[in-house]
N, C-alpha and C positions, 0 to 999 in steps of 0.2 A: 327443508323438511322439519316438522315439529318433533321434538323429543317426546316419545310416548310415556316415559316415566314421569316427566313433569306434568303432563296432562292428567295422569292418574292421581298424582299428588294434589293437584289443584281441585279435583272433584271430591276429594275426601278431606273435608275440613271440619270434622266432628271434634268437639272438645274432648280432652282426656277426662274420663270419669273420675280419676283420682285427683285431678287438679281442682275440682269443684265438688266436694263430697256432700254438700247440702247443709242443712241446719243441724247443729250438734244436738245430741240427745238431751243434754241438760236444758237447752233452750226450748225444745219441744215440750219437755216436762214442765218447765216454768210456765209456758203459754197455756198448756192444758190445765194446770193447777189454778192459774189466775182466772181463767175462764170459768172453771167449775166453782170457784169461790164467789165470783161475781154473780153467777146464776143462782147459787144458794142464797146469797144476800138479797137478790131481787125477789125471789120466791118468799123468803121470810118477811120482807118488808110488805109485800102484797098480802100475805096471810095475816099479818098483824094489823092490817088496816091503814097502812100509810105508804106513801111513795109513788104509787102508780096513778095518781090523779083521782078523778071522780067516777071511776067505772067499776 
């Protein structure tokens, strides 16, 4: 006969949330800041007449 506790343990294989907390706050801030700076640079280049081709 199968052990019921091992069957329950086998069905519950969710990772521990504390083991993988996700991206650190400083990394998110860096990515958002770099994206915003790139967007501002592209808008300025387009507004000043260069960079975006002939449209």
